[in-house]
N, C-alpha and C positions, 0 to 999 in steps of 0.2 A: 396358745398353743401350751400346752402342759408337756413338763421336762423332768424327767429322773432322772438325777446325779449320781453318781457313786463313786469312791476311791477306795484303794486297797494297795497296800505296800507289801511286795513280794519280794524275798531272798533268792532272787533269780536275775538271769541277763534280760535285758530285753529282748534278744534274740531268741531265748527259751519261750518266752512269752509271744512274739511274734509267731514262734510256729505253733503254738496252743490256740492261736486266734485265726489262724490262716492256711492249718491243714485238716484234712480229713481225720487223721489219728489223733491231732491235738485237740480239736474239737468233740471227740468222741472221748477224750480223757477227761474233761470236764464238764460237758455242756447236752451235748447230743448224743442220741443213742446210735445215729447214722449222717453222715454229712457228705456233700459234694463243694468242692472249691475249686475256683479259679481265680487266686488271687491277684487281680490285675485290675487296672480301671476299666468300668466296663464290664468287668467279669461276672459270672454269677454263681451264687451258691445258694445250696438249700440244706435245710437243718432241720433234722427228723428230732423229738423228741416224745417219749411215752408217756402219757398223763393217766390219770384216773379214767377219763374216756377214751382211752384208746391214743393212738400215735397221731399228732400233730406235725404239720410240716409247713415249714417258712421258706419262702423263697425271695429272692431280690437280686439286687447288683452291687460291687463295689464303685463307690464314686470317688474316693482318695485313699490312695495305697502309698506309703511312705514306710518300707521298711523299718521295723523298731521303731517307730515315734508315732505313726498316725493312719488308723483304719477308719474310714466311714464307709457305712453300708446303708442303702436305702432298700427297705423290704417292700415288696409288690404289694399294690393294694387289692389283689384278690388271695392274698396269704390267708387262710381260715382262722388263725389265732391273734393272740393279743398284740401282736406286733405288725400287724397290718398297716401299711402306709407310714411307719415310721422311720426315722433317721436315727441310726444307732452308730456313736462314734467312739472310739478308744484312742487313748494317748497315754504314751508311756515317756518316764523321764529317771534318769538314774539320779540317786539323792542317797547320800549318807550309804553308800554299800549295798542299797536296794534299789527295786524298781516301782516307782509309782504309777500304778494304772488308774485313768480315770474315763470314766464311763459317763457317756450323755446318749439319753433317748429322748426323743422327741416326736409327736405326732397328736393327730386328731383324735384318735383311738385312746388314748391318754386321759383326755379331759373325763373322761368316766371315772369318778373317785374309785370304785371297786376294781376297773381294770388296771387304772395307776397302781392302786396298792398291792394286786396280786405280781405285776411286773417289778416293782419295785422290790417284793419279798423275793420273787424267782432271781432278781439280779444279785440280792445279798448272799443268798445262798450260793448260788452259781459261782462268784466271785472266791468266796469261801472255799469252793471245791476247787478251784484255779488253785487259788494258794495252797493248798493242802497237797496237791498232785505235782507242783513244782518244788514244793520245799521237803517233801517226803522223801 
């Protein structure tokens, strides 16, 4: 199974980063054009991103919710985009006055090299946007 790994250090508290990952307003500030979130174990989420081909909505469920430290979500197998049937995990830890955010995404759809490159590039841009929004 293919995996994407990213890490970024952000000069913001884990609480601020957690809000950016688990609230509709937070997600809309750096990732999504629309979002609905119930950030509890087995809670549902929906993220809509406007792309070149129009809006794309990814849906799924939260599996692990440990406020300010770990968030794991699984995307539905019927989601129409590249995150279909993948697992996405964010972990956070304070280090030297910053919060280190680790992202890990894995799943069969990422075995296609072109899809994996697109998703990795999208995460690189998205995490920079997250950092810019929280540090700005």
